N, C-alpha and C positions, 0 to 999 in steps of 0.2 A: 593462541592457535585456531578457534573456532572461527573467529573474524576473519583471520587470512584466509581460510579455506571456504570463507561464505557459509559457514553451517551454522545452524541456530543452536546452541547449546540446550537451550529449553526443551528442543524435539528429542535430544537424549535423556534428559533428566526428567521430564514431566512429558511423557509420550501420550498421555490422555488429552491433552489440550486439544481445542476444536480447530478445524480448518481456518475459521476466520481468525483466530488468535494467530495461527502459522502465517497468513497473507499480511496481517498486521505487523508481526514481526519482520518479514521478509521486506516491507515497505520501510519500515523504520531502519532497517540495516543499510538499505539502498541510500535512503536520505543522509545517514550518518556520513557517509563518504563524498558528499556532495559539497562544492564551495558555496559560500553565501550568494554568489550571485546565481547559481545553479538553484538553490532552494528558492529563491526569490521569482525565477521563472517557472519553476514546476509548480510553485504555489498558485501564479497567476493562471495558468494553464489549467490546471486540475479545478480550479474554482469554475472556469468558464465550461468545462467538460460536465461537472456535476450539475450545473444549472440547465444546460442543454439535456443532458440525460433525465433529469427529474422532470422537466418539461414533458418531454417525450413520452415518458412513463405514465404521466397523468392523462394522456390522451390515448395510452395504449399502444403506442407504436415502438416502444423499446421496453424489454423485459431486463430488468435490473437483478442482481444476484443478492 
């Protein structure tokens, strides 16, 4: 039922968890519904975004969370 509604069961049973854990869980739930082709595409895109973001952060142009 939680998965169908898109609710993280951990948020109900373990409310003391951090926001980072919550974001990670949301990301994992989203990925769990993807096809293999979608996962391959998302992985490629996200690698490039991280490379760019980290480079920009090194020169102080982008602030990462």
